[in-house]
MARPA-604476 format. One record per residue (C-alpha): x, y, z. Coordinates in steps of 0.2 Angstrom, whole numbers, plus 5000, padded with zeros to 4 digits. Layout:
<recs>
XYZ ...
</recs>
This chain:
<recs>
499850385109 499650355090 500450495080 499250625072 500050605055 499750415055 497950435061 497550565048 498350455034 497150315040 495650435041 495850505023 494250455015 493550444997 491750504998 491150424981 489250394980 489450214973 490750074971 490849914963 490249764973 490549594965 489749434970 490849284971 491049194954 490749034963 488949034969 489348914983 490849014990 491049075008 492349195013 492949205031 494349315038 495249345054 496149505057 497249525072 498149685077 499249725092 499949885097 499949885116 501649825121 502649855137 504149975136 505349835135 504649785118 503949955111 502250015108 501650015089 500650165082 499750105067 499149925068 497349965073 497150085059 497949955047 496749825053 495249945050 495849965032 496049785029 494349745037 493449875026 494249805010 493849625014 492049665020 491749755003 492449594994 491149485003 492149415018 491449395035 492749475045 493249445064 494349585070 495349555087 496349705094 497749695107 497549505110 498549405123 499349245118 497749145125 496649265116 497549245099 497549055101 495749055104 495349175090 496349065078 495548905084 493848975082 494249035065 494848855060 493148785067 492148905057 493048865041 492748675044 490948705049 490548805033 491448675023 490448535031 488948625025 489448605007 490248775005 491848814996 492848915009 494149045006 495049095022 496049255025 497149285040 497949455043 499149485057 499849665061 501049665076 502849635082 503649485074 505249395078 506249255070 507149145083 508048985083 507148835091 508048665092 509148715077 507748775066 507248965063 505448995068 504349145065 503449215080 502049345081 502149435098 500549445108 500049615116 500549665134 501849525136 503549555143 504749455132 506549475136 507249295132 507149165119 506249055132 504949185135 504749205116 504449015114 503249005128 502249165124 502449195105 501249125092 502249025079 501749065061 502148895055 500848825067 499548945061 500048895043 499848715047 498248735056 497448835042 498148715029 497348565038 495648645037 494448605023 494648775015 494848784996 496048924998 497049005012 497849175012 499049215027 499749395028 501049445040 501149635042 502349605057 504249635061 503749815064 505449865073 506749795085 506049725101 507149805114 509049805115 509249615116 508349565100 509849515090 510549405104 509449345118 507849345110 507949325091 508349405074 507449545064 506349485050 505549325045 506149175036 505149105021 503948965026 503048865013 501148855015 500748695004 499448674990 498148814991 499048915003 499749094999 500849175012 501349355011 502649445022 502749635023 504649635024 506149515019 507149405029 508249495042 507449665040 506049765048 504649855041 504150035046 502650055056 501950175043 500350085037 501050075019 500849885016 499049885023 498450035013 499249964997 498549785000 496749855004 496849954988 497349804977 496049694985 494749824980 495149814961 493949704951 494349584937 495949504944 496349344951 496749354970 498549294968 498849434955 498149564967 499249504981 500749514970 500249684964 500149744982 501949674986 502649754970 501849924974 502549914992 504249864986 504450034977 504550124993 505550005003 507449985004 508249834995 508449745011 506649775016 505749705001 504149615004 503949434997 502649294996 502649104993 501149024985 500448844983 499148904971 497448974975 495948914966 495748994948 493949044951 494449154966 494549344963 494349464977 493149584968 492549474953 493549394939 493649464922 491949424913 490949414929 489349514930 489549664940 488149734951 488249914956 487749954974 487850094986 489450104996 489150085015 490150245020 489350245037 490150085041 491850125033 491950295042 491550215058 492850075057 494150205052 493750335065 493450205079 495150135076 495950295082 495150305099 495250495097 493850615103 493950725088 493850575077 492150525085 491550705084 491950705065 490950545063 489450625071 489650775059 489750665044 488350545050 487150625062 485950485059 487250345057 487050175065 488550205077 487950375084 487550305101 489250215102 490150375096 489250485110 489750355123 491550355118 491550545118 490850545135 492150425142 493550525134 492850685141 492650625158 494550645162 494850815170 496050925159 497650965168 498151145172 499651135160 498451075146 497251225150 498751345150 499351275133 497651295125 497651485129 499451505124 499251425107 497551495102 498251645092 499651545084 498351415079 497251545071 498751615061 499251435056 497451395050 497251555040 498951515031 498351345025 498351345006 496651304999 496351124996 498051065003 497850895011 499650895017 499351065025 497851005035 498850855041 500250955047 499051075055 498250925065 499950865070 500451035076 498851065085 498150895090 496950975103 496551135093 494851215091 494951185072 495451005072 493750945068 493651075053 495350995047 494650825048 493150865039 494150935025 495250785024 493650675024 493250755007 494950704999 494850674981 496250634968 496450734952 497250654937 498150774926 499150764910 500950784912 502350784899 504050714905 505650764895 506550614888 507950564875 507850414864 509250354852 508750264836 509850164825 510350264809 511150204793 511650334780 512050274763 513350354752 512250464741 512250644735 513450734724 515250714725 516250854733 518150904732 518750834749 518350704762 517950844775 516650924763 515950744760 515650724778 514950894781 513650864767 513250684773 512950764791 511650874784 510750724776 510950624792 510150764802 508650764790 508550574791 508650584810 507150704810 506150584800 506550434811 506050534827 504450594819 504050414814 504450344831 503350484839 501850464828 500650434842 499950554855 501150474868 502650574862 503050744855 504650784847 505550944851 507150924841 508150784832 509950764827 511150634820 512650574829 513750474816 515050364825 515850284809 516050384793 516350284777 516850394762 517350334744 518350434732 517650434714 518450524699 517250664702 517550684721 517050614738 515450534743 515150494761 513950384772 514050314789 513150234804 512650304821 511050354830 509650474828 509550564844 507750614848 507350754861 505550734865 504250734879 503350584884 501450594889 500950534906 499850574920 500050644938 498950624953 498650774965 497550764980 496350894985 495450925001 493951045004 493951124987 495151224977 
</recs>
């Protein structure tokens, strides 16, 4: 069963009244997408937890960007091949109608790289398949290079292929009898961009980070699609190990293709379809409490009948005696835990739902998470900056070299303060203190005494202005 934490991370909503909706810069453009997510695997392979929620996030972002999205869940090999073949046919049919097609393929599931006739090939693993040998993988797996070749052979003007696979090891025999972890780079050819959630020889955590980041970057207006894809990979890389860095290969997408409008395009403001977005997210979890929350948020929504039907189906199972006993036993503890939640703490609500997945207050917690908003606050970070400092021999002569250095040090500290204040002459910095560190003194003896100068650094102790983001759920 999907972990509650991963579910809630997918369910966290931003309930803004409006969003940017950008018409394609190319008026003759048609955007088609195929999203496939598998998580229902036998024990020998290992079930995944977040792929359906990841697919929902990608579907929402692509739909808002003008794509016609087909989503396929827990597909067998035959179902995957059929979906891909239908996708290719739809692309060519639109192109034959004179439309400039942009195609987007997203796959979230197990993935393996294996040797086939002396060459390493990347495979996507269909759902509900027992694969314990290389032969079974070759017969049942879906080769990514064949997906690439098939989509590249269509009449699409641009193709984006995203593999959010290699979620974890497949059984104990992965590294020997089946294949190796991670994917190897595959070139897509002109007009084809390939993005991989993890690097060769590594696996990516089943945590939804890549999908969430990609969906967010797709939704940003005014940027070319290739830049949006690169930004998603770079942001994901910040939270991955060195061995697990995402990567992409690109044959060059059309210059006119931007997910949410290119810079300079006219922007039309339209109401956001939160009914659709909430339904896609809640439905992806398959949880009764999630459907209840949808009904609370959208009592007149388009999916009310379907939500009630899902609730009825889930409620038809008779609770076990152990489940009933547990409900009675934890009620007092649950109440105490609910009362102890700090006001507005999204993380505390997530922890509560993870601790009491069948509790009486789960719906309340979901509703508070559904009101999540991000506050941006000013923050000052301590920093130290060294600036080059040259101190000329100046000032009155003194009796000894030591006295000359001491006098020069006072002048150097004064110069350091001026340098630091000049460097920080914007609202980005504020100087707390300044000092001079002279590394090479140069003193000259005159008949009247010693005069010293030197070279070194002005050390600026300052604060750097920045911002921090803090999430709030349910008011503060």
